[in-house]
N, C-alpha and C positions, 0 to 999 in steps of 0.2 A: 480214439487211438488210431484207427485205420485211416482217418482223414489226415492225421499228423504224419503217418508214414507216406501217404500219397504226396504230401507237400514236399518231402525231401527226396523223392524219387526223381532222378533225372531221366528224361526221355531222349535227350540229344547227346550223343557220345562225342561229337565234335563240338566242344565248348569253346576252346581257344584254338581255332583251326590252324593258325599259322604255327603255333608251338607244337601241336600234336602232329601235323604233317611233317615238319622238320624232324621231329623225334623219330617217327616211323621211317622216313627217308634215310636218315643217318644209320639206323639199325639195319635196314635192307642193304645199304652200301657196304656195311661191315660184313654182312653175309656174302655179298658179291665178291668182296676182296678175299674172303676166306676161300671161296670156290676157285678164284684165280690162283691163289697161292697153292692150294691143294693140287690143282691141275699142273701148275708149273713144277712143283716138287716131284710129282709122279713122273712127269716128262723128263725131268733132269736125272732122277735116279734110275730110270729105265732106258736112258739114251744109249748106253754102251752095251746093251744086251740085244740078243736076237730072239725072235719068236717064230715058231713054225705054225702055220694054220692052213686049213683047207678052204680054198676059194674056188667055187665052180668046179668041184671035183679035182682040183689040182692042189698039190702041196706047194705052199710058198713059204719062203724064209725071208723075213724082213726085220728091220729095226723094231724093237718092242714099242718104243715111244710112238713111232708112226703107225704101228698096227693097232694100238689101243686108243690112240688119240680121238677118233670119231666116237667110240663108245664112251670114253670119259667125258667128252663134251656133251653128248646127249644126256648121259646120266647126271652130270652137274647141272644142266639146264632144267631138267625135270625136278631134281632135288631142290635147286634154287627157287624154282617157282612154287613148289609145295611149302618149303620152309618160309619163304617170304610171305605167302598167304597166311600161314599160321602165325608168323611173327606180327603181321599187320593186325590180326584180330587180338592177339595177346597184348601187344603194345597199345592198341587203342583202348583196351580196358584198363591197363596200368596207367596210361597217360590221363585217362578220364578221372582216375582217383587223385591225380595231381592237379589237372587243369580245372576240375570242378571246384575244389576248394579255393584255388587261386581266384577264379571268377567270383566266388562268394565273398572272399576277402576284399577284393576291389570294390564290390558293390557296398558291403557293410561299412568298410573303413571310410568310404566317401561320405556316407551318412553320418558316421561318428565325427568326421572332420567338419561337417556342417553344423555340429553342435548337439546331435542327438546322443546324449550320454546314457540313454536307456537301451540302446541298441546292443544286441549280443550276437555273436557269430555262431550260427548253428550248423554243424556239419554232421554227416552220417557217421555212424560208428566205425565203418570200415574205411573211411576217407583218410588220406594221409594228412599230416601236419595238424592233428587235432590238439596237440600240446600247445602249438602256437596260437590256435584259436582260443584256448583256455587262458593263455597269458594275456592276449589282447582283451578278452572279456574281463579279466581281473584288473587290468590297467584302466579300462573304461569305467568299471565299477568304482575304482579308487578315485578317478577323476570326478565322477559323479558325486561321490561323498564330499570331496574337497569343495566342489562348486556349491553343493548344498550348505556346507559349513560357512562358506563365504557369504552366501545369500542370507542365511540365518543371522550371521553376525551383522550384516548390513541392515537387515530389518530391525534388529535390536538397536543399532546406532541411530537409525531413522526415528524409531519410537522414542529413544532417550533424548534425541535432539529436539523432537517436537514437544516433549514434556518439559524440558528445561529452557524453552524459548530461545533456542539457538538461532543465530542469524539465518535469515531466509535463504541466503545464497548457499549455505552449508546444507540445509535441508533439501534444497532443489538439486544440489550436486549429488547427495546421497540417493535421492529418488531417481535421478538420471542413471546412476550406476546400477541401481536395482533393476530398472527397466532394461538396461543394456544386457545385464546377465539373463534376465527372463527372455529377452528377444533372441540372444545368441545361443542359449543352451536349453535343451529339453532335458529336464531332470526328473 
């Protein structure tokens, strides 16, 4: 059982690098836009007010927006850096739960498309889109049953044709179809 768990544990968190990088970048840009909007609104709402402060032992009176702008910018930069770092880690794990199954789907569906109807898509329990994997597995199992039914019917026809001394061309054509199914599908 521990060997089975080891097989499904992913060690690379960047599975679909382009998708994950764009996902993280877009989220960080949204955070950056939020910081700009927040700073702009604070600047706008405090633009018509005055603030008194002590600078080098002198009392100064100045526009509130101008007085607090450096502190707001520094605070936003620090907050933006910390939130972006946290967002990168969180989004990396979230996107991993999406990109991992997509990678697995691409790999397994390619094999199914090449005729391996015994293939099943196995995802970890916490991965996303497990319902889709189950649907594809059900579809593949159904296709496998249908191909097996056709193969069984073809074998019966071939046996019947041989027993009833059917024309050799018909027997050869049935045998060719049987071989074609066996060659193209793994059931």
